DSSP file (Angstrom, degrees, kcal/mol; ACC not computed):
  #  RESIDUE AA STRUCTURE BP1 BP2  ACC     N-H-->O    O-->H-N    N-H-->O    O-->H-N    TCO  KAPPA ALPHA  PHI   PSI    X-CA   Y-CA   Z-CA
    1    1 A M              0   0    0      0, 0.0     2,-0.5     0, 0.0     5,-0.0   0.000 360.0 360.0 360.0 141.6   19.1   -7.7   44.3
    2    2 A L        +     0   0    0      3,-0.0     2,-0.3     2,-0.0     3,-0.0  -0.590 360.0 142.1 -81.7 125.7   17.7   -8.7   40.9
    3    3 A S    >>  -     0   0    0     -2,-0.5     3,-1.6     1,-0.0     4,-0.7  -0.946  63.4 -90.4-151.5 172.3   16.8  -12.4   40.4
    4    4 A L  G >4 S+     0   0    0     -2,-0.3     3,-0.6     1,-0.3    -1,-0.0   0.831 121.4  51.0 -59.8 -34.6   14.0  -14.2   38.6
    5    5 A H  G 34 S+     0   0    0      1,-0.2    -1,-0.3    -3,-0.0    -3,-0.0   0.564 109.5  51.5 -81.9  -3.8   11.7  -14.4   41.7
    6    6 A T  G <4 S+     0   0    0     -3,-1.6     2,-0.4     2,-0.0    -1,-0.2   0.481  82.8 106.0-107.7   1.0   11.9  -10.7   42.3
    7    7 A I    <<  +     0   0    0     -4,-0.7    -5,-0.0    -3,-0.6    -3,-0.0  -0.625  44.2 175.8 -82.0 137.2   11.1   -9.5   38.9
    8    8 A K        -     0   0    0     -2,-0.4     2,-0.1     3,-0.0     3,-0.1  -0.928  31.9-105.2-130.7 152.4    7.6   -8.0   38.4
    9    9 A P        -     0   0    0      0, 0.0     3,-0.1     0, 0.0     5,-0.1  -0.440  49.3 -83.8 -76.7 158.2    6.1   -6.3   35.4
   10   10 A K    >   -     0   0    0      1,-0.1     3,-1.9    -2,-0.1     4,-0.4  -0.235  56.8 -94.4 -51.0 141.1    5.6   -2.6   35.2
   11   11 A S  T 3  S+     0   0    0      1,-0.3    -1,-0.1     2,-0.1    -3,-0.0  -0.411 112.0  18.5 -65.4 132.0    2.5   -1.4   36.9
   12   12 A G  T 3  S+     0   0    0      2,-0.2    -1,-0.3    -2,-0.2    -2,-0.1   0.327  99.1 100.7  96.0  -6.3   -0.4   -1.1   34.5
   13   13 A S  S <  S+     0   0    0     -3,-1.9     2,-0.4     1,-0.1    -2,-0.1   0.747  76.6  53.2 -78.3 -25.1    1.3   -3.3   31.8
   14   14 A T  S    S-     0   0    0     -4,-0.4     2,-0.3    -5,-0.1    -2,-0.2  -0.908  70.4-159.3-119.9 137.3   -0.7   -6.4   32.6
   15   15 A K        -     0   0    0     -2,-0.4     2,-0.3     3,-0.0     3,-0.1  -0.852  24.4-112.6-106.7 148.9   -4.5   -6.7   32.7
   16   16 A N        -     0   0    0     -2,-0.3     3,-0.1     1,-0.1     2,-0.0  -0.615  41.9-106.3 -73.7 141.0   -6.6   -9.3   34.4
   17   17 A R        -     0   0    0     -2,-0.3     2,-0.8     1,-0.1    -1,-0.1  -0.284  36.4 -95.7 -67.9 153.9   -8.5  -11.5   32.1
   18   18 A K        -     0   0    0      1,-0.1     2,-1.1    -3,-0.1    -1,-0.1  -0.543  33.7-154.8 -72.2 111.0  -12.2  -11.1   31.6
   19   19 A R    >   -     0   0    0     -2,-0.8     3,-0.6     7,-0.1     2,-0.3  -0.714  19.0-164.7 -89.9 104.6  -13.9  -13.6   33.9
   20   20 A V  T 3   +     0   0    0     -2,-1.1     9,-0.2     1,-0.2     7,-0.0  -0.627  59.6  18.2 -94.9 145.3  -17.2  -14.2   32.2
   21   21 A G  T 3  S+     0   0    0      7,-2.9    -1,-0.2    -2,-0.3     8,-0.2   0.774  78.6 125.5  74.4  28.3  -20.3  -15.8   33.7
   22   22 A R  S <  S-     0   0    0     -3,-0.6     4,-0.3     1,-0.4     7,-0.2  -0.335  80.3 -68.8-117.9  49.0  -19.2  -15.4   37.3
   23   23 A G    > > -     0   0    0      5,-0.2     3,-0.8     1,-0.1     5,-0.6   0.083  53.6 -79.7  91.6 158.0  -22.4  -13.5   38.6
   24   24 A N  G > 5S+     0   0    0      1,-0.2     3,-1.1     2,-0.2     5,-0.3   0.742 118.9  69.3 -65.9 -27.1  -23.9  -10.1   38.0
   25   25 A A  G 3 5S+     0   0    0      1,-0.2    -1,-0.2    -3,-0.1    -2,-0.1   0.770  92.4  60.8 -62.0 -29.7  -21.6   -8.3   40.4
   26   26 A S  G < 5S-     0   0    0     -3,-0.8    -1,-0.2    -4,-0.3    -2,-0.2   0.650 109.9-120.8 -76.1 -12.5  -18.7   -8.9   38.1
   27   27 A G  T < 5S+     0   0    0     -3,-1.1    -3,-0.1    -4,-0.3    -2,-0.1   0.362 100.1  76.3  94.0  -6.0  -20.3   -7.0   35.3
   28   28 A H      < +     0   0    0     -5,-0.6    -7,-2.9    -9,-0.2    -6,-0.4  -0.348  69.4 113.9-132.6  49.5  -20.3  -10.1   33.0
   29   29 A G    >   +     0   0    0     -5,-0.3     3,-2.2    -8,-0.2     2,-0.9  -0.166  59.0  27.6-101.5-159.3  -23.1  -12.1   34.4
   30   30 A T  T 3  S+     0   0    0      1,-0.3    -2,-0.0     2,-0.1    -7,-0.0  -0.178 135.8  19.3  35.5 -79.4  -26.5  -13.3   33.0
   31   31 A Y  T >  S-     0   0    0     -2,-0.9     3,-2.0     2,-0.0    -1,-0.3   0.443  96.0-136.9 -98.0   5.5  -25.8  -13.2   29.3
   32   32 A S  T <   -     0   0    0     -3,-2.2    -2,-0.1     1,-0.3    -3,-0.1   0.873  65.9 -57.3  49.1  48.7  -21.9  -13.4   29.7
   33   33 A T  T 3  S+     0   0    0     -4,-0.5    -1,-0.3     1,-0.1    -3,-0.1   0.633 117.8 108.5  68.7   7.2  -21.1  -10.8   27.0
   34   34 A R  S <  S-     0   0    0     -3,-2.0    -2,-0.1     1,-0.3    -1,-0.1   0.544  71.9-138.2 -98.5 -11.7  -23.0  -12.8   24.4
   35   35 A G        -     0   0    0     -4,-0.1    -1,-0.3     6,-0.1     3,-0.1  -0.435  40.7 -55.2  75.1-156.5  -26.0  -10.5   24.0
   36   36 A L  S    S-     0   0    0      1,-0.1    -2,-0.0    -2,-0.1     5,-0.0   0.569  91.7 -11.8 -89.7-124.3  -29.4  -12.2   23.7
   37   37 A K  S    S+     0   0    0      3,-0.1     3,-0.2     4,-0.1    -1,-0.1   0.101  80.6  80.2 -65.8 177.7  -30.6  -14.8   21.2
   38   38 A G  S >> S-     0   0    0      1,-0.2     3,-1.0     2,-0.1     4,-0.8  -0.247  87.3 -63.1 108.0 171.8  -29.0  -16.1   18.1
   39   39 A Q  G >4 S+     0   0    0      1,-0.3     3,-1.1     2,-0.2    -1,-0.2   0.891 126.6  53.2 -62.4 -43.6  -26.3  -18.5   16.9
   40   40 A K  G 34 S+     0   0    0      1,-0.3    -1,-0.3    -3,-0.2    -2,-0.1   0.698 101.3  60.1 -66.2 -23.4  -23.5  -16.7   18.6
   41   41 A S  G <4 S+     0   0    0     -3,-1.0    -1,-0.3     2,-0.1    -2,-0.2   0.736  91.1  87.0 -79.5 -21.2  -25.1  -16.7   21.9
   42   42 A R  S X< S-     0   0    0     -3,-1.1     3,-0.9    -4,-0.8     2,-0.2  -0.317  86.5-101.2 -80.8 162.8  -25.3  -20.5   22.1
   43   43 A S  T 3  S+     0   0    0      1,-0.2    -1,-0.1    -2,-0.0     3,-0.1  -0.504 100.1  44.2 -78.9 152.1  -22.6  -22.7   23.3
   44   44 A G  T 3  S+     0   0    0      1,-0.3     2,-0.6    -2,-0.2    -1,-0.2   0.248  82.6 110.0 101.7  -9.5  -20.3  -24.5   21.0
   45   45 A V    <   +     0   0    0     -3,-0.9    -1,-0.3    -6,-0.2     3,-0.1  -0.906  35.7 171.4-103.4 121.7  -19.7  -21.4   18.7
   46   46 A T        -     0   0    0     -2,-0.6     2,-0.3     1,-0.2    -1,-0.1   0.618  55.6 -60.4-102.9 -19.1  -16.2  -20.0   19.0
   47   47 A G  S  > S-     0   0    0      1,-0.0     4,-1.0     0, 0.0    -1,-0.2  -0.962  81.7 -33.1 167.7-151.7  -16.1  -17.6   16.2
   48   48 A L  H  > S+     0   0    0     -2,-0.3     4,-0.7     1,-0.2     8,-0.3   0.697 117.9  68.5 -74.2 -19.4  -16.4  -17.1   12.4
   49   49 A K  H >4 S+     0   0    0      1,-0.2     3,-1.3     2,-0.2    -1,-0.2   0.968 104.6  42.7 -64.0 -48.8  -14.9  -20.5   11.5
   50   50 A R  H 34 S+     0   0    0      1,-0.3    -1,-0.2    -3,-0.1    -2,-0.2   0.787 108.1  59.2 -73.0 -22.6  -17.9  -22.3   12.9
   51   51 A L  H 3< S-     0   0    0     -4,-1.0     4,-0.3     1,-0.2    -1,-0.3   0.642 111.7-119.4 -81.1  -9.0  -20.4  -19.8   11.3
   52   52 A G    <X  -     0   0    0     -3,-1.3     4,-1.2    -4,-0.7    -1,-0.2  -0.149  24.7 -65.4 104.6 165.5  -19.1  -20.6    8.0
   53   53 A M  H  > S+     0   0    0      1,-0.2     4,-2.6     2,-0.2     5,-0.2   0.854 118.5  61.9 -62.5 -40.2  -17.4  -19.0    4.9
   54   54 A K  H  > S+     0   0    0      1,-0.2     4,-2.2     2,-0.2    -1,-0.2   0.894 103.6  46.6 -65.3 -43.2  -20.2  -16.8    3.9
   55   55 A S  H  > S+     0   0    0     -4,-0.3     4,-1.8     2,-0.2    -1,-0.2   0.884 112.4  51.9 -65.6 -34.7  -20.3  -14.7    7.1
   56   56 A M  H  X S+     0   0    0     -4,-1.2     4,-1.7    -8,-0.3    -2,-0.2   0.911 110.6  47.4 -65.8 -44.3  -16.5  -14.4    6.9
   57   57 A M  H  < S+     0   0    0     -4,-2.6    -1,-0.2     1,-0.2    -2,-0.2   0.894 110.6  52.5 -64.1 -38.8  -16.7  -13.1    3.3
   58   58 A L  H  < S+     0   0    0     -4,-2.2    -1,-0.2     1,-0.2    -2,-0.2   0.873 109.9  49.2 -64.4 -37.2  -19.6  -10.7    4.2
   59   59 A N  H  < S+     0   0    0     -4,-1.8    -1,-0.2    -5,-0.2    -2,-0.2   0.815  91.4  90.5 -76.9 -28.5  -17.5   -9.2    7.1
   60   60 A I  S  < S-     0   0    0     -4,-1.7     2,-0.1    -5,-0.1    -4,-0.0  -0.488  84.4-117.0 -72.8 130.2  -14.3   -8.6    5.1
   61   61 A P        -     0   0    0      0, 0.0     2,-0.5     0, 0.0    -1,-0.1  -0.416  28.1-141.2 -67.3 140.1  -14.0   -5.2    3.5
   62   62 A K        -     0   0    0     -4,-0.1     2,-0.5    -2,-0.1    -5,-0.0  -0.857   8.6-157.4-108.4 135.6  -14.0   -5.4   -0.3
   63   63 A T        -     0   0    0     -2,-0.5     2,-0.2     2,-0.1     0, 0.0  -0.927  19.4-141.2-110.2 128.2  -11.8   -3.2   -2.4
   64   64 A R        +     0   0    0     -2,-0.5     2,-0.1     2,-0.1    -2,-0.0  -0.532  56.9  12.9 -93.4 156.3  -13.1   -2.8   -5.9
   65   65 A G  S    S-     0   0    0     -2,-0.2     2,-0.4     1,-0.0    -2,-0.1  -0.356  91.9 -64.1  86.4-164.0  -11.0   -2.7   -9.1
   66   66 A F        -     0   0    0     -2,-0.1     2,-0.7     2,-0.0    -2,-0.1  -0.985  33.1-161.6-132.9 131.1   -7.3   -3.5   -9.5
   67   67 A K        -     0   0    0     -2,-0.4     2,-0.2     2,-0.0    -2,-0.0  -0.910  18.6-141.9-119.8 112.2   -4.3   -1.8   -8.0
   68   68 A S        -     0   0    0     -2,-0.7     4,-0.1     1,-0.1    -2,-0.0  -0.540   5.3-149.3 -75.9 137.2   -1.0   -2.5   -9.7
   69   69 A L  S    S+     0   0    0     -2,-0.2    -1,-0.1     2,-0.1    -2,-0.0   0.733  74.7  92.4 -70.1 -26.7    2.2   -3.0   -7.7
   70   70 A K  S    S-     0   0    0      1,-0.1     2,-0.1    36,-0.0    -2,-0.1  -0.436  85.8-113.1 -76.2 142.5    4.4   -1.6  -10.4
   71   71 A P        -     0   0    0      0, 0.0     2,-0.2     0, 0.0    -1,-0.1  -0.416  33.2-107.4 -73.2 149.0    5.0    2.2  -10.2
   72   72 A K        -     0   0    0     -2,-0.1     2,-0.2    -4,-0.1    34,-0.0  -0.507  38.5-108.3 -72.4 144.8    3.5    4.4  -13.0
   73   73 A A        -     0   0    0     -2,-0.2     2,-0.3    33,-0.1    35,-0.2  -0.486  25.6-120.6 -75.9 140.0    6.0    5.7  -15.5
   74   74 A Q  E     -a  108   0A   0     33,-3.2    35,-3.0    -2,-0.2     2,-0.4  -0.657  32.5-131.0 -77.2 134.0    6.8    9.5  -15.5
   75   75 A V  E     +a  109   0A   0     -2,-0.3     2,-0.4    33,-0.2    35,-0.2  -0.774  27.3 176.6-103.2 134.5    6.0   11.0  -18.8
   76   76 A V  E     -a  110   0A   0     33,-2.3    35,-2.5    -2,-0.4     2,-0.1  -0.994  18.0-148.0-128.8 126.9    8.3   13.2  -20.9
   77   77 A N  E >>  -a  111   0A   0     -2,-0.4     3,-0.9    33,-0.2     4,-0.5  -0.487  23.7-112.9 -94.5 165.3    7.2   14.5  -24.2
   78   78 A L  G >4 S+     0   0    0     33,-1.1     3,-1.4    35,-0.6     4,-0.2   0.867 115.2  58.7 -61.7 -40.8    9.5   15.2  -27.4
   79   79 A F  G >4 S+     0   0    0     34,-1.5     3,-1.0     1,-0.3    -1,-0.3   0.727  97.6  64.1 -70.9 -21.7    8.9   18.9  -27.3
   80   80 A N  G X4 S+     0   0    0     -3,-0.9     3,-0.9     1,-0.2    -1,-0.3   0.773  94.0  59.4 -66.4 -26.7   10.3   18.9  -23.7
   81   81 A L  G X< S+     0   0    0     -3,-1.4     3,-1.3    -4,-0.5    -1,-0.2   0.478  77.3  89.8 -86.9   5.0   13.7   17.8  -25.0
   82   82 A N  G <  S+     0   0    0     -3,-1.0    -1,-0.2     1,-0.2    -2,-0.1   0.665  75.4  71.2 -68.4 -13.1   14.1   20.9  -27.2
   83   83 A Q  G <  S+     0   0    0     -3,-0.9    -1,-0.2    -4,-0.1    -2,-0.1   0.660  84.0  86.1 -78.9 -15.4   15.7   22.7  -24.2
   84   84 A F  S <  S-     0   0    0     -3,-1.3     2,-0.2     1,-0.1     3,-0.1  -0.336  82.9-109.2 -83.5 171.1   18.9   20.6  -24.5
   85   85 A K    >   -     0   0    0      1,-0.1     3,-1.3    -2,-0.1     2,-0.2  -0.485  46.7 -81.6 -90.4 162.9   21.9   21.2  -26.7
   86   86 A E  T 3  S+     0   0    0      1,-0.2    34,-0.2    -2,-0.2    -1,-0.1  -0.455 115.2  18.7 -68.1 138.4   22.7   19.1  -29.8
   87   87 A G  T 3  S+     0   0    0     32,-1.2    -1,-0.2     1,-0.3    34,-0.1   0.495  88.5 153.3  83.5   5.3   24.5   15.9  -29.1
   88   88 A A    <   -     0   0    0     -3,-1.3    34,-2.6     1,-0.1     2,-0.5  -0.375  45.2-125.9 -72.9 142.4   23.5   15.9  -25.4
   89   89 A K  E     -c  122   0B   0     32,-0.2     2,-0.5    -2,-0.1    34,-0.2  -0.789  27.3-160.0 -85.3 127.1   23.2   12.6  -23.5
   90   90 A I  E     +c  123   0B   0     32,-3.0    34,-2.5    -2,-0.5     2,-0.3  -0.955  25.3 142.0-118.3 131.0   19.8   12.2  -21.8
   91   91 A N     >  -     0   0    0     -2,-0.5     4,-2.2    32,-0.2     5,-0.2  -0.842  66.3 -80.4-148.8-176.7   19.1    9.9  -19.0
   92   92 A Q  H  > S+     0   0    0     -2,-0.3     4,-2.3    32,-0.2     5,-0.2   0.893 125.9  53.7 -62.5 -41.2   17.0    9.9  -15.8
   93   93 A K  H  > S+     0   0    0      1,-0.2     4,-2.3     2,-0.2    -1,-0.2   0.907 110.0  48.0 -62.4 -42.0   19.6   12.0  -13.8
   94   94 A V  H  > S+     0   0    0      1,-0.2     4,-2.0     2,-0.2    -1,-0.2   0.909 110.2  52.0 -67.7 -37.2   19.7   14.7  -16.6
   95   95 A L  H  X>S+     0   0    0     -4,-2.2     5,-2.2     1,-0.2     4,-0.9   0.921 108.0  51.3 -66.4 -40.4   15.9   14.9  -16.7
   96   96 A I  H ><5S+     0   0    0     -4,-2.3     3,-0.9     1,-0.2    -1,-0.2   0.935 108.9  51.2 -61.6 -42.7   15.7   15.4  -12.9
   97   97 A K  H 3<5S+     0   0    0     -4,-2.3    -1,-0.2     1,-0.2    -2,-0.2   0.871 110.5  50.2 -60.1 -34.6   18.3   18.3  -13.1
   98   98 A A  H 3<5S-     0   0    0     -4,-2.0    -1,-0.2    -5,-0.2    -2,-0.2   0.625 113.3-120.5 -78.8 -10.5   16.2   19.8  -15.7
   99   99 A G  T <<5S+     0   0    0     -4,-0.9    -3,-0.2    -3,-0.9    -2,-0.1   0.719  78.7 120.5  81.7  23.8   13.1   19.5  -13.7
  100  100 A L  S   <S+     0   0    0     -5,-2.2     2,-0.3    -6,-0.1    -4,-0.2   0.741  76.9  27.9 -92.3 -29.9   11.2   17.4  -16.2
  101  101 A I  S    S-     0   0    0     -6,-0.8    -2,-0.2    -9,-0.1    -1,-0.1  -0.913  70.3-137.3-131.0 162.8   10.7   14.5  -13.8
  102  102 A M  S    S+     0   0    0     -2,-0.3     2,-0.2     1,-0.1    -1,-0.1   0.922  70.4   1.5 -82.2 -50.0   10.4   14.2  -10.0
  103  103 A N        -     0   0    0      3,-0.1    -1,-0.1     1,-0.0   -29,-0.1  -0.724  54.6-122.0-139.0-174.9   12.3   11.2   -8.8
  104  104 A N  S    S+     0   0    0     -2,-0.2     4,-0.1     1,-0.1   -12,-0.1   0.443  93.5  76.9-107.4 -10.9   14.6    8.3   -9.8
  105  105 A E  S    S+     0   0    0      2,-0.1    -1,-0.1     0, 0.0     0, 0.0   0.916  86.2  57.0 -77.0 -44.4   12.5    5.5   -8.4
  106  106 A S  S    S-     0   0    0      1,-0.1   -33,-0.1   -36,-0.1    -3,-0.1  -0.595  92.5-100.8 -91.6 152.1    9.8    5.2  -11.1
  107  107 A P        -     0   0    0      0, 0.0   -33,-3.2     0, 0.0     2,-0.4  -0.168  29.3-134.4 -63.8 157.9   10.5    4.5  -14.8
  108  108 A V  E     -a   74   0A   0     17,-0.3    19,-2.5   -35,-0.2     2,-0.4  -0.925  15.7-164.1-115.3 140.7   10.4    7.3  -17.4
  109  109 A K  E     -ab  75 127A   0    -35,-3.0   -33,-2.3    -2,-0.4     2,-0.6  -0.994  13.8-138.5-128.9 132.1    8.7    7.0  -20.8
  110  110 A L  E     -ab  76 128A   0     17,-3.2    19,-2.5    -2,-0.4    22,-0.3  -0.797  22.2-161.0 -88.0 120.0    9.3    9.3  -23.7
  111  111 A L  E     -a   77   0A   0    -35,-2.5   -33,-1.1    -2,-0.6    17,-0.0  -0.708  21.5-124.3-103.3 153.3    6.1   10.2  -25.6
  112  112 A G        +     0   0    0     -2,-0.3     2,-0.4   -35,-0.2   -35,-0.1   0.123  60.8 129.3 -87.7  24.8    5.8   11.5  -29.1
  113  113 A K        +     0   0    0    -37,-0.1   -34,-1.5     2,-0.1   -35,-0.6  -0.600  65.9   6.1 -82.0 133.9    3.8   14.7  -28.5
  114  114 A G  S    S-     0   0    0     -2,-0.4     2,-0.4   -36,-0.2   -36,-0.1  -0.424  94.1 -71.0  92.7-175.0    5.2   17.7  -30.1
  115  115 A E        -     0   0    0     -2,-0.1     2,-0.7   -37,-0.1   -33,-0.1  -0.952  30.7-135.7-126.6 138.7    8.2   18.0  -32.4
  116  116 A L        +     0   0    0     -2,-0.4   -37,-0.1    19,-0.2   -38,-0.0  -0.854  20.7 177.6 -99.7 120.8   11.9   17.5  -31.7
  117  117 A K        +     0   0    0     -2,-0.7     2,-0.3   -38,-0.1    -1,-0.1   0.496  55.5  85.8 -96.2 -10.9   14.0   20.2  -33.4
  118  118 A I        -     0   0    0    -33,-0.1     3,-0.3   -32,-0.0     2,-0.2  -0.724  65.8-146.4-100.5 145.3   17.4   19.1  -32.0
  119  119 A K        +     0   0    0     -2,-0.3   -32,-1.2     1,-0.2    -2,-0.1  -0.649  69.3  28.1-103.5 161.4   19.5   16.5  -33.8
  120  120 A N        +     0   0    0     -2,-0.2     2,-0.3     1,-0.2    -1,-0.2   0.787  66.7 167.1  64.4  31.1   21.8   13.9  -32.3
  121  121 A L        -     0   0    0     -3,-0.3     2,-0.7   -34,-0.1   -32,-0.2  -0.645  27.0-147.4 -70.9 133.7   20.2   13.3  -28.9
  122  122 A Q  E     -c   89   0B   0    -34,-2.6   -32,-3.0    -2,-0.3     2,-0.5  -0.911  18.3-169.4-105.3 103.5   21.7   10.2  -27.1
  123  123 A I  E     +c   90   0B   0     -2,-0.7     2,-0.3   -34,-0.2   -32,-0.2  -0.829  11.1 168.3 -97.6 124.0   18.8    8.7  -25.1
  124  124 A S        +     0   0    0    -34,-2.5   -32,-0.2    -2,-0.5     3,-0.1  -0.987  56.7  16.5-136.7 142.4   19.6    5.9  -22.6
  125  125 A G  S    S+     0   0    0     -2,-0.3   -17,-0.3     1,-0.3     2,-0.3   0.607  95.0 108.2  81.3  15.2   17.7    4.2  -19.8
  126  126 A L        -     0   0    0    -36,-0.1     2,-0.3   -19,-0.1    -1,-0.3  -0.883  68.5-123.1-121.6 153.9   14.2    5.5  -20.9
  127  127 A K  E     -b  109   0A   0    -19,-2.5   -17,-3.2    -2,-0.3     2,-0.4  -0.747  29.7-155.4 -89.7 144.3   11.3    3.7  -22.4
  128  128 A V  E     -b  110   0A   0     -2,-0.3   -17,-0.2   -19,-0.2   -19,-0.0  -0.995   8.4-130.6-129.5 128.3   10.3    5.2  -25.7
  129  129 A S     >  -     0   0    0    -19,-2.5     4,-1.5    -2,-0.4     5,-0.2  -0.214  25.2-110.9 -72.2 165.3    6.8    5.0  -27.3
  130  130 A D  H  > S+     0   0    0      1,-0.2     4,-2.4     2,-0.2     5,-0.2   0.914 117.7  53.2 -63.3 -43.8    6.2    3.9  -30.9
  131  131 A S  H  > S+     0   0    0      1,-0.2     4,-2.0     2,-0.2    -1,-0.2   0.838 107.4  51.7 -65.3 -31.1    5.1    7.4  -31.9
  132  132 A A  H  > S+     0   0    0    -22,-0.3     4,-1.4     2,-0.2    -1,-0.2   0.820 108.9  50.3 -72.6 -31.7    8.2    9.0  -30.4
  133  133 A K  H  < S+     0   0    0     -4,-1.5    -2,-0.2     2,-0.2    -1,-0.2   0.908 111.7  49.7 -67.6 -41.9   10.4    6.6  -32.4
  134  134 A F  H  < S+     0   0    0     -4,-2.4    -2,-0.2     1,-0.2    -1,-0.2   0.917 113.4  44.4 -63.1 -42.1    8.4    7.5  -35.6
  135  135 A N  H  <        0   0    0     -4,-2.0    -1,-0.2     1,-0.3   -19,-0.2   0.796 360.0 360.0 -78.5 -23.3    8.8   11.2  -35.0
  136  136 A N     <        0   0    0     -4,-1.4    -1,-0.3    -5,-0.2    -2,-0.2   0.472 360.0 360.0 -86.8 360.0   12.5   11.0  -34.1
């Protein structure tokens, strides 16, 4: 019958703790896994807190530069819009169907490279650069 005093953990799920400094036969005798000399081998040192901020900063891996959390905008140029008909409504869904952008998650920006030969395009939900506004 299952009750609190009969419950045991699955075999192999628990380990015995490391008993340090209990003789050489235990495998953790003599230097008690502390190595030889040095500040960390002495008593009273429990970790990086006691060793100071400098050693902690030296041990932490450093990543150089800046990584923005904002997604990069997908780019569509003016000459790419020449494949649409006059008076077409252009938004992210239309650009995905046309194969000009990959996904709907990151923003889309319209750049001014090339020449727009079609009139009356209705653009909504896109960022537009100053050069694209000027050319359009």
